[in-house]
Structure formats: C-alpha cells, structure tokens
N, C-alpha and C positions, 0 to 999 in steps of 0.2 A: 399356559399358565403366565405367572409373572416373572419367574426367575430369569435373570437376565444380568449384564454386564453392570458394573456399578453406575448410577445414575449420574448425570452430569450436575456439578453444583450450581446451583441458581442463586443462592444468596449473595448479595454484594460483598466485595471483600473491604472489610473494616466495616464501620458502621453498626447500627443497632441489630439488623437482621443477621450478620455474620457474628455478632456476640451471642446472640440467642442460640443459633443453629450450633456454635462452637461449644457452649454451656451443656445443651443437651446431648450432644454426642459424648462429650466427655463423661458424663454420668451413665451413659449407655454402654459405651466401648468396653469396659471390662466384664459387664454382664453378657455383652453380645459375643464377645472372644470366647468367655468359658461356654456358653451354650453352643455356639457354633463349632468350636473346638471338639465337643463331644458329638455333635450329631452328624458332622462331615468328617470326622476323624477317618484316616485312611487305615486299611488292614492289608496284610499280603497274605495269600493262599497260594501255594504251589508256585511262588515267584511272582505272581500277578498282584499288584497294588491297587486298591480302588477303595472308593468312600463305602463303608459299611452300611449306611443307609439305603444305597443303591443296590447292594447286594441282597438285603431285606426286601426290598421292593419286588426284584426281580425273581428271586427264589419264590416268594410267596405266589406270584402270578404264575410262575412254572407249576408249583404244586397245585393250585387251583384248576389250572388247566388240565391236569392229569387226573384229579379227583371228578371233576364235572365232564370227562370225555369230549375235551375240546368243544366245549358249547359255544364258544365264539365263532367256529366254522359250521358245525351242525345246526345252530340256532340263528344264523344270520338271516336268512328268509323270514324265518318266523320274526325277528324283531322288526323287519321292514313292514310285515303286514300288520303287526302292533301299532307301529307309528302311523300308519295309514287308517287305523281306527278300528280294526279287526279285535274281537273278544274284548270289547269294553261297550259301556253304555253311558250316556250323558247323565244317567240317575246314580252311578256309582259315586261312592264318598271321595271326596277330594275337592281341589280347587281348579286345576288345569288339565290339559289334554295330554296325551303321551307325546305329541309333537311339540307342545310348549314347553314341557318338563326337559326334553331332550334339547331344545334350543336354548333353555335358561342355564342348564348345566354345560353346554358346550360353550356360551358366551363366557362362563367364568374360567375354562381352561384354555380357550383360543384367545391368547394375549400377545403381549410383546415377544414373550419367549420364543413363539413360533417364528418369529421374524429376526429378532436379535440373538436369541440361543442357539439357533440353528446355524446361524451365520459363522458364531465362534465354534460350533462343533465340528463343521468341516474344515474349520481352520486348524484347529488343534488335530483332531483325527482323521482329517483328510476326507476324499469323496467316500471311502470305506465305512466311515462312521453312520452314513445313511443307512446301509444294510442293517446293522446292528439296532439303529434306531426304530426301523420296521420292525424288526422282530420283537423288540421289547414292547411296542405299541401292541402288536397282535396278542402277546401274552398278557398284557394289562388289560385288556378287554375282558378277560375272565374274573380279574379281580373286582372291575366294575359291576361286573354282573352280580357278584356276591355280595358286595356291600350296598349296592341300591336295592336288592330284595329284602335285605335285613332294614333298609331303612323304611320301607313302605309296611313291611310286617309289623315293625315295633313304633311306627308312628302315633302321635296323638291327634285326635281329631276332636277339635274344640266345639262348645256348644253353637258357636256362631259359624261353624262350618269351615273354619281355618285349621291349617294342619301344621303341625310342629313335627319335624322329623331329623335323622342325622346320626352320627356317632353317638353324640350325649345320649340319645334315646335307646338306641339299640344296645348299646354297651351297658346300659343301667338295667334295661327290662330284659334284655335277652340273657344277660348272665346270671340275673336272679332267677329267671325261669328254668334255665338249663341246670342250674346248680342251688336247687333249693336249699334254704338255711342262712344263717346269718353271714357266713363268708361270702358266698355269691353275691348277696345284696351289697355287701360292704364293698367289696373289689369294684362292683360294677358301678357304684355311686361315686368312688373316687376318680376311676378313669372316665367317666363321663363328665364329671366336674373339670378336671384337666382337659379333656377335649373340647370343651365349651370355651374354657379359657384361651387356649390356643387358637381356636378359630376366630373367636371374638378380636384377639390382638392382630391377627395377621388381615383380618378383612378391613380393619382402620388403618393398618400401616401398609401391608404389601398389596393387597386388592383394592387400595382406594390411593392413598398418598404417592405411592410408587408409579402408578397408572397416569395419574395426574402430572407427576413431575416429569416422567418421560414423553409424555404427550406433548407438553409445553416445550420441552427440549427440541423435539422433532420438528414441530411448527416453526421455532425460533431459528432453528439450522438453515431450513428452506426458505427463510424471508429475509437472509442476509445476517444471519448470527447476531454476534454482539453489536454490530452496526446497523441492524434492521429495526424496524419499528416495534419489534417485539423484544429488543436487547434490553430492557430495561426492568428493574424490579417492579416498577408499576404497572406493566404490562403482564406480568406474572400473576399479579395480584387481582387485577382484572379479570385475565384467563380463569383463574382459579374460581372467581366469583359465578361468573358465566357457567362454567361446568358445574358447579355446586347446585345453581338453581335447575339445571337441565337434569342432574340426577334426581335433585329432590322432587321435581315434578312427575317423575317416573316412580319412585319408590313409595312416595306416599300412599299410592294405592296397593301396596302389598305386592304378593307373587303372582295376582291375578294380572296387574298392570304390568308387571316385570315380563310375564309370560306373553302377553300382547305384543310388547316392543321387542322382544329378543326374538319372537317368531319371525318378526319381519326383518328384523336387523342382522340376527345371524345369517340367514340365508345371503342376504344382500352383501354383507361384508365378505361372506366366504367367496362368493361368486365373484365379487369384485377382484379379491386377491388372487383367486385361482386363475381368473382371466389375465391378470397383469403377469403372472408367472408364465402362463401358456403363450403370451406374446412374446417374451424374452425367449422360451425355448423354441418357438416356431422362427423366430428371426435367426436362430442357430440351430436349425433342424438337422443340418448335416452333422452337427457335433454331438446328438443325442445318443446315437450307438456307442460312440467311445466313452461318452459319459456314464451311460448304464454299465458299460465295461470296467470304468474305473471304480464305480461304486462297488460291485460284487468281486472284483480282483483285489482291490484295496481292503476289503473286509478280512481277506486271509493272507495277503502278502506281506510279509513282516517288512520289507524294505520300502513299502509305497508310501507311507505316511510318517511323519515326525515320530509319532509313538509307536509304531509297528502295528501288526495285526490286532495285539492286545490292546494298544492304545485306542484304535479305531473300535474296537468292542467296548471298552470301558465309556468313552466319550459319547457313543450312541446310545447306551443303555442308560447313562446319565441324563442324557437330554430328553431322551421318552420319559423317564420316570419324572423329571423335574416338569415337563410340559403338560402331561395329562392327568396328573394327581391320582392315577389308579393306586389304592392303597391308602391314600390319606383319609378318605371317608368324606371329605367335603362336598363332593356333587351328590352325595345321597341326601343332603338337605333339600334341593332343588327337586329331585326326583321323588321323593316322599311327598310332594303336594300334588301327586298325580291323580286322576280319576279312575280308581280301580278297586276291585274287591279281591283281585289277586296278585299278591307282592311280587310274585316272579315274572309277571308280565311286564315289570317297569325294568327289572333284572335284565331281560331280553332287550329292552330298549337302551338300557345304559351301556350296554356293551359297544353299541356303535359310536360311544363318544370318542374312546381312544383311538377307533379307526379314522374318524373324521379329523380329529386333532393331530394326530401322529402320523398315521399311514397315509393320510392325503395331504393335508397342509403343510406339516414338517417338511415331508418328503418333496412337495412341490417348491419349497424354499430351497432345499438342499439341490435339486436338480437345476434350478434356476441359476444358482451360484458356480455350478460345475460346468454349465455348458457356456455361461459367460466368460468363464475365464479371464477375469479382469486383472490388470495388473496389481490393482490394490491387494486383491486376494493372495494373489502368488507373493507380494512383498510381506505380506501378513504372516503367510507360512513360513516364509524364509525367517523372519523375526523369531517366530514361536520356536521353529526348529534350533536357532540359535540360543534359545534361552532367554529371548525378550517377552516383553508383556502381550498378551493377547489383545486382539483388536476390538473396537466398538462393533458388535454384531449387526447393529442397524447400518452401519456403514458399510460393511461388507455386503448385505443385501441390497442397499440402496444404489452402490455402484453398479451392481451387476444389472439392475432395472435400468440404469443411465446408459447401458449400452445399445439400447435399443433408440431411444431418444432421450435428449438432455431434459425434457420436462418431465420424463418418466417418474423421478422419484417423487413428484407431487401425488402421482396415484398411488405410490407406496404410503406417503404421507396420510392420505385419507383414510387408507387401510389402518394404518396404525392408530388413528383417532377413533374410528368404529370399534378395532378391537380392545382399545382402551375403555372408552364408555361403557362398551357391553360387559367387561370385565368389573368395573365398580359397579355397575348397577346389581348384578349378579352376586357380588361379595358383600354388596350392603344386605341383602337378604340372608346370606349366610351369617353374617356377624349379628344380625337380628335376631335370630332364632338363637343363636349362642346368648346373647344379650337376655333374652326373655327366661331362656333357660336358669340362667344365674340369679337374674334380679326379679323375676315374676314376669307374667304376661298380663298387659292392662293397655287400653289406649295411651295412658300417660307415659308409661315405661316406653312404648314403641316410639311416641312422640320425641322424647327425651333421646333416645337414641339416634333417630334420623337427624335430628338438628346436630348431635354430636359428630356424627358421620360425615355431613355435609360441612361441617367446619373444619374438619380434618382434609377434605377434598382443597379447600382453600389454602390450608396450611402445606399441604403437599406440593401444590403450584409453586410455593414461594421458596420453601426450605426443602433441601434434599435430606438432612437427618440420617445420614449413611449409616450410622451405628444401629438407630432403630430399626432401618429396613433391613439390616443384615440379621438383627434379632428376630425380627418377624419371619423371615425364611427359615431360620433355626428351629423356632418353635413350630411350625407348621409342619416340618419334616419329622419333629419330634412326635407330632400326633400320630405318624406312621407307626411308630414303634409299640403304641397302647392300641391302635386300632387294628393292627394285621393279628396280634394276639387275641383280640376278640372275633376276629373273622375265623380264625382257626378253630376257636372253640364253639363257634356257631354255624360252621360249614354244614354239620348234619341237619340243622333246620332248613337250611336253603335247599338241600338235597331232598328233603320231605315236601316242601314246596314245589320244587321241580316236578316231582314224582306225580304230585297231585294234579298239577296243570295238564301233564301229559296224558294222565288218564282222563281228564275233563275233555281234552282234544280228541281222545279216541272215541269216547261216548258220544260227542258231538258228531264225529263223522259217521258212527253206525246210526245214529238217529236220522241223519241226512239221506243215508243210503235206504234205509227202510221206508222214510216218507217219498 
C-alpha cells in the first residue's frame, strides 16, 4: 500500500511553489491533525499500547478466520484453481478474468509501503516484527475473502456491461437487504456515501500524489540528488507531465485496459523485486539461518528489540495492516469487476492478495535487510532505541541492496517506479468508481474525473502537500471503522454463498463420477 514515511519536500524554498504549498498545508494541518489524532489514537490494554485502528483490523481478521473455519488455509488450493480459470466461463457477467482482477487489486496494495514501510518496521521492531507481520497477513486473507465476496454479490452491472462495486455498494444494498425497513436503508446509504468520499479523496491524494512524489524523489536521489539533472523544480514538472500522460493512456480504457496492463506489470514487478531480494539473500546465504532465527526469537524475546517482544508484535501487525489493506474494502472495487456468476469464487481469489503482498513481498524485504546487516540499519536501530527519529525506509532497503553491488539500488529504483505506477493506475479506478457513485455515471462524468486525476499526478510530482497526504491516510483508515461493522453484519450472507458454492462443487464431482 501507500503508507510510508513522510515524503521528501520537493517544492523550492521560497518562491511561488513554496508559498502555494505552505498555504495549502496551513489550511489542512488542523483538519489533518484532528482526524489523524482520532484514527491513529493509541490505547492501552493489559499494559500494551497500540493504535486502536490496528487492533480493530487484526481482531476482525481473527474473528472472520474462526467464523469461516480458517478458509485461507483450507481454500488456498481452490483459490489457485479459480485463478487458473476453473469454475468460470467467458460468458459470465463482468469485465475481467479472475487473474486480471487479482493483479489489478495487488497492484493497488503492493506499493512503496512494501519497500519503505518494511524498512521502518524492522528498524523500530527488530527482525521479530517480521514474524508478526506474516501472522497478521495470514489473518488478513480471511478479511479479504469476506469483503470481496460481498463486492461481487452486491455489485451493479450496467447496461453497457461495465461493473461498479465496492464498499459503497455492499454497505448500501447489503444492509438494506439484511435489515428491511427504513433504518437499514438509511444507515446503509450514510455509510456508503462516507465510504465513497473517503476512497475518492485517498485515490487522488494518497494513491496518486504520494506515489508520484516518492517516485520522483527516488529517481532524483539515484541521479545525483539536488546536484543531478533531476534536481530542479522544472524537472519535477516535466516528470509529472510524462507520468500523467502514461497513466492517462492506461486509465482511459477503464478496468479492461487496467486489467491488461496490470496483468503484465504486476507479475513483472513482483518477479523483478523478488529476484533482487533473492540476489542479496544468496550473496549472504550463510547468514540466512541466523536471520530466520532472529525473526523467530525476536518475536518473543523481550530483550532483542528496541520495543521488546510487544513492540515487535505491534509494529509487525501495524505494517501488515497498513500494507495489504485488508478490512478497508478498497480492493473489492477491482475484484467486483470479475467475470463470474458465483460471488464467493472471487472471495477465494482475493484471499491470495495479502499472501502475495505481506507474506511474500514484505517478508522478502525484511529478510533482505536482516541478512544484509548494513551499518546504516544498525545505526538507525541505535538511533530509534535512543529515542531519535525513525529512518527513511527506502534508504534502509536501498542500502541493503547496495551490499551486493554498488549499482544495485538502480534495480530497486526500477521496482519503486513500477510499484508506484501500478498503484496510481489501480487507485485511479477506485477513485473513479467512488466519483461516479457520488456524482453519477456518464461518459462526461468519467472524463472529468480522469482529467482531474491526471492533473493531480502532476501536482503530486511538484508539491509535497504533507498535511493533505496525512489527512488522506487518516480518512482511508477511517473507512475501516465503517467497513468492518458492515462486514460483521453481512458475514452470514458470505457464509451462505460459501455453502452454496461447496454444494455446487460436490454436485459437479458427483456428476463427473457418474459420467
């Protein structure tokens, strides 16, 4: 996902750009502080202090895991078969295949947070944070199963064959169906409108501006920084325009175009990044057993990390929750466009998403940092332990790559660019569905949104707008408060869909045996 350390300031000191940025930040700062103060407020339970939103997400994931009988384990093989095309037909309603839906959703969650955020996590929480990050990712698979099944169940299929889905649809339609009468309908409409507004704002700010900002910052850093050819505001503007044109060329075709691009881009970027991590790990292969030992012992040894065992647990859970978006409902927008007549089939596919994002990619990042044992990471841990500021997560990961070959950070930069572009593309679609829900669906409405989105890609490349991005992060996680309440109330609907699909599979097997 997009959550990461604060972006690098790109606006020039003094001058018009800096004045504009300062004015906007001054307006948003009090609003951002108030909302973020509520969403990320810490609570203490049995002596353990953590952000309540993290507990809200992880507890829900644990409850759903128990309610659905550990479906993420029992249904893993079924999920793989469905992604390969089983139990579906080209004639099914929808716009994209199960694989394209998965790749589109993964491209929205696998972002700079997997690189930068994990670097911060293993610095603050030590190697042991990795263990808890994996556990939270495994639990989150079930939350994705629930929300994406509902996304397909309550989606709208328009006369032109296009599809609209997501939390704004299943909150509105699902709650009205489960609780007939004025109350269910009214509550559903209010929650749905709020969800759409939060997704729209984050899509433009966090899913777009932040990605453009950090991508340019990384490119500038590896090309000489302030003294390099990308060290001017003019370079940032040109980069933003080029990026906006690339994004616009993809999103103009809607989810079918996005699905085709991400279907190629996501596997490519994942393979590139994992191969980069494996290269570092293989160069330090003798350190792997000790690194794995640090991950397990650090998860429970109170003396092994800056925050103790509890610190490792909280940081690991927080990184997983912020990375895979399980419980936010955003990914169900992409999954809702799938071609299927059985909603639970996409629930199965969706449970693979946190596995890829957190269990595979975040873990590879963490293991790379732990085996590399760079001096930068050790110094950063010492600084955090002494109460100093946390490090730039991208630098922690980049320094680990540099232990293999000095030019290896360029590979990381390419991965960062691919991750960022894929995230922008997917969040453009999420934002568009929120926009059309709020302002109506028409060719003109969609075109206006796409132009606005691309303009903010340029703005994000030039201006940091830190308070705006902080506010965007807060409103996105505020979505989890409403979404998970809806998931609890609608879980019996998902269980019924699961039962019907299992009956379908049993009948299909019996028919095959008779035949």
